[in-house]
C-alpha positions as semicolon CSV with decimal commas, in nm:
position;residue;x (nm);y (nm);z (nm)
1;X;-0,002;0,000;0,010
2;X;0,316;0,219;0,014
3;X;0,470;0,390;0,316
4;X;0,222;0,581;0,520
5;X;0,264;0,802;0,807
6;X;-0,036;0,737;1,040
7;X;-0,374;0,689;0,859
8;X;-0,414;0,793;0,497
9;X;-0,123;1,025;0,466
10;X;0,064;0,974;0,135
11;X;0,452;0,992;0,207
12;X;0,509;1,026;-0,159
13;X;0,290;1,324;-0,187
14;X;0,477;1,489;0,086
15;X;0,817;1,406;-0,031
16;X;0,780;1,471;-0,400
17;X;0,474;1,681;-0,487
18;X;0,468;1,918;-0,205
19;X;0,832;2,052;-0,273
20;X;0,748;2,077;-0,636
21;X;0,436;2,275;-0,576
22;X;0,618;2,508;-0,337
23;X;0,874;2,567;-0,605
24;X;0,584;2,649;-0,852
25;X;0,448;2,870;-0,593
26;X;0,780;3,053;-0,527
27;X;0,807;3,076;-0,917
28;X;0,478;3,280;-0,932
29;X;0,562;3,503;-0,657
30;X;0,898;3,570;-0,813
31;X;0,742;3,671;-1,149
32;X;0,470;3,883;-1,021
33;X;0,716;4,052;-0,779
34;X;0,977;4,112;-1,075
35;X;0,704;4,229;-1,315
36;X;0,584;4,480;-1,054
37;X;0,925;4,615;-0,988
38;X;1,008;4,641;-1,343
39;X;0,681;4,796;-1,429
40;X;0,764;5,089;-1,215
41;X;1,076;5,158;-1,433
42;X;1,026;5,362;-1,748
43;X;1,271;5,300;-2,053
44;X;1,461;5,598;-2,155
45;X;1,351;5,574;-2,511
46;X;0,984;5,603;-2,415
47;X;0,901;5,281;-2,622
48;X;0,561;5,144;-2,555
49;X;0,506;4,748;-2,547
50;X;0,333;4,749;-2,875
51;X;0,603;4,970;-3,041
52;X;0,872;4,721;-2,910
53;X;0,679;4,431;-3,041
54;X;0,656;4,566;-3,379
55;X;1,008;4,650;-3,386
56;X;1,107;4,265;-3,321
57;X;0,871;4,176;-3,596
58;X;1,032;4,425;-3,831
59;X;1,393;4,347;-3,773
60;X;1,301;3,970;-3,852
61;X;1,112;4,061;-4,166
62;X;0,769;3,937;-4,028
63;X;0,519;4,183;-4,172
64;X;0,190;3,991;-4,140
65;X;0,123;3,979;-3,782
66;X;-0,129;4,212;-3,585
67;X;-0,092;4,353;-3,236
68;X;-0,371;4,404;-3,037
69;X;-0,464;4,485;-2,670
70;X;-0,605;4,226;-2,422
71;X;-0,761;4,270;-2,080
72;X;-0,607;4,146;-1,762
73;X;-0,261;4,136;-1,600
74;X;0,005;3,893;-1,748
75;X;-0,234;3,779;-2,005
76;X;0,003;3,859;-2,296
77;X;0,033;3,574;-2,563
78;X;0,052;3,523;-2,927
79;X;-0,229;3,355;-3,102
80;X;-0,102;3,160;-3,399
81;X;-0,461;3,079;-3,521
82;X;-0,532;3,448;-3,588
83;X;-0,189;3,542;-3,617
84;X;-0,206;3,821;-3,336
85;X;0,003;3,923;-3,071
86;X;-0,226;4,017;-2,776
87;X;-0,061;4,242;-2,508
88;X;-0,218;4,317;-2,170
89;X;-0,325;4,658;-2,042
90;X;0,004;4,685;-1,840
91;X;0,225;4,629;-2,153
92;X;0,037;4,733;-2,466
93;X;0,083;5,127;-2,420
94;X;0,316;5,106;-2,124
95;X;0,684;5,228;-2,150
96;X;0,811;5,028;-1,856
97;X;1,104;4,807;-1,890
98;X;0,881;4,514;-1,815
99;X;0,655;4,593;-2,087
100;X;0,918;4,609;-2,350
101;X;1,083;4,274;-2,234
102;X;0,720;4,094;-2,223
103;X;0,612;4,247;-2,570
104;X;0,935;4,150;-2,732
105;X;0,909;3,799;-2,590
106;X;0,573;3,743;-2,742
107;X;0,697;3,881;-3,065
108;X;0,962;3,616;-3,054
109;X;0,701;3,351;-3,053
110;X;0,559;3,514;-3,367
111;X;0,910;3,508;-3,531
112;X;0,924;3,134;-3,421
113;X;0,598;3,055;-3,634
114;X;0,706;3,254;-3,919
115;X;1,057;3,101;-3,924
116;X;0,901;2,739;-3,883
117;X;1,095;2,677;-3,557
118;X;1,088;2,311;-3,492
119;X;0,996;2,265;-3,114
120;X;0,693;2,502;-3,146
121;X;0,570;2,276;-3,427
122;X;0,608;1,973;-3,199
123;X;0,429;2,130;-2,907
124;X;0,149;2,235;-3,136
125;X;0,107;1,883;-3,283
126;X;0,077;1,710;-2,922
127;X;-0,142;1,983;-2,786
128;X;-0,473;1,816;-2,839
129;X;-0,377;1,484;-2,672
130;X;-0,217;1,674;-2,387
131;X;-0,539;1,859;-2,323
132;X;-0,705;1,509;-2,266
133;X;-0,414;1,404;-2,050
134;X;-0,412;1,702;-1,831
135;X;-0,787;1,619;-1,755
136;X;-0,809;1,245;-1,733
137;X;-0,442;1,131;-1,669
138;X;-0,437;1,146;-1,299
139;X;-0,809;1,040;-1,231
140;X;-0,764;0,729;-1,450
141;X;-0,436;0,643;-1,273
142;X;-0,587;0,687;-0,924
143;X;-0,898;0,478;-1,024
144;X;-0,662;0,210;-1,153
145;X;-0,488;0,210;-0,815
146;X;-0,824;0,177;-0,610
147;X;-0,966;-0,104;-0,839
148;X;-0,658;-0,307;-0,855
149;X;-0,668;-0,627;-1,060
150;X;-0,595;-0,647;-1,437
151;X;-0,842;-0,389;-1,536
152;X;-0,711;-0,155;-1,267
153;X;-0,348;-0,202;-1,396
154;X;-0,461;-0,120;-1,763
155;X;-0,644;0,192;-1,629
156;X;-0,342;0,305;-1,426
157;X;-0,100;0,265;-1,700
158;X;-0,338;0,435;-1,935
159;X;-0,369;0,734;-1,717
160;X;0,015;0,743;-1,670
161;X;0,070;0,745;-2,037
162;X;-0,181;1,031;-2,081
163;X;-0,016;1,241;-1,806
164;X;0,316;1,160;-1,939
165;X;0,223;1,334;-2,244
166;X;0,149;1,642;-2,047
167;X;0,499;1,631;-1,891
168;X;0,633;1,594;-2,259
169;X;0,449;1,897;-2,366
170;X;0,585;2,093;-2,077
171;X;0,941;1,974;-2,150
172;X;0,904;2,067;-2,512
173;X;0,769;2,415;-2,393
174;X;1,098;2,490;-2,228
175;X;1,317;2,539;-2,563
176;X;1,008;2,726;-2,704
177;X;0,989;2,983;-2,421
178;X;1,389;3,024;-2,396
179;X;1,423;3,069;-2,751
180;X;1,159;3,317;-2,766
181;X;1,322;3,515;-2,480
182;X;1,669;3,471;-2,645
183;X;1,532;3,614;-2,974
184;X;1,355;3,916;-2,773
185;X;1,673;3,987;-2,566
186;X;1,914;3,965;-2,885
187;X;1,711;4,218;-3,092
188;X;1,654;4,451;-2,786
189;X;2,022;4,464;-2,765
190;X;2,093;4,468;-3,141
191;X;1,855;4,754;-3,176
192;X;1,941;4,949;-2,866
193;X;1,591;4,941;-2,744
194;X;1,721;4,911;-2,398
195;X;2,059;4,932;-2,258
196;X;2,249;4,882;-1,931
197;X;2,038;4,838;-1,618
198;X;1,712;4,878;-1,845
199;X;1,825;4,566;-2,050
200;X;1,928;4,389;-1,726
201;X;1,577;4,438;-1,585
202;X;1,397;4,305;-1,905
203;X;1,625;3,992;-1,885
204;X;1,525;3,943;-1,506
205;X;1,143;3,973;-1,600
206;X;1,188;3,712;-1,897
207;X;1,406;3,464;-1,656
208;X;1,154;3,483;-1,385
209;X;0,876;3,382;-1,645
210;X;1,085;3,106;-1,750
211;X;1,091;2,964;-1,401
212;X;0,735;2,911;-1,386
213;X;0,768;2,666;-1,704
214;X;1,032;2,487;-1,528
215;X;0,845;2,471;-1,210
216;X;0,534;2,328;-1,407
217;X;0,736;2,049;-1,555
218;X;0,869;1,970;-1,183
219;X;0,520;1,935;-1,073
220;X;0,424;1,693;-1,351
221;X;0,722;1,475;-1,306
222;X;0,665;1,464;-0,918
223;X;0,304;1,341;-0,987
224;X;0,414;1,069;-1,237
225;X;0,681;0,956;-0,998
226;X;0,460;0,957;-0,701
227;X;0,190;0,753;-0,874
228;X;0,438;0,506;-1,005
229;X;0,595;0,438;-0,677
230;X;0,245;0,393;-0,505
231;X;0,176;0,143;-0,785
232;X;0,509;-0,021;-0,715
233;X;0,479;-0,040;-0,336
234;X;0,105;-0,174;-0,366
235;X;0,273;-0,491;-0,569
236;X;0,511;-0,568;-0,312
């Protein structure tokens, strides 16, 4: 039944999932704190987020992408279906260092699509299955553990396989996000949009954002390992 402390306490959850969850929580606090700090610092050239994103597109020869405003905070994203970069209220017309960094990052995603960047194609190809895995993977695995028997084992490993695809998706997401930030920062540096401490501030924002993706992968891997260990201990 696995190693339990007292009654019904999952030691694998405590040792694996809780630390990963705390890492994810810390990453969220980190990105929000860094964003807030750098949002108070205005760039010396007075560039808005929308203008910065447009500059990245121009420098990479991408001319068919629209830039629009979207409500919310840190809701910035590139939508490949409509070929639109959507920048949040705090980024679109803001002249902060954070706004420039985030806007250029999203423009980096648009450049990835325009240039046929392989990892982003792989990520999109497995997205539909991953959506199913994120919803049904863990429930199926847990049901399989509870049922036991041959049917339970099939359900368990079906759930594990589905949820493993979520981890694969998150793993492929890492180079996609890192590459978008690299493109953004390289263009910022090459064009002189930000310099010195301003450039360092934008890099801090994007580095903090990247940590959230690393933490998400850690949570998924911790959950997978936890379930596999529980299944293994049941068979002993």
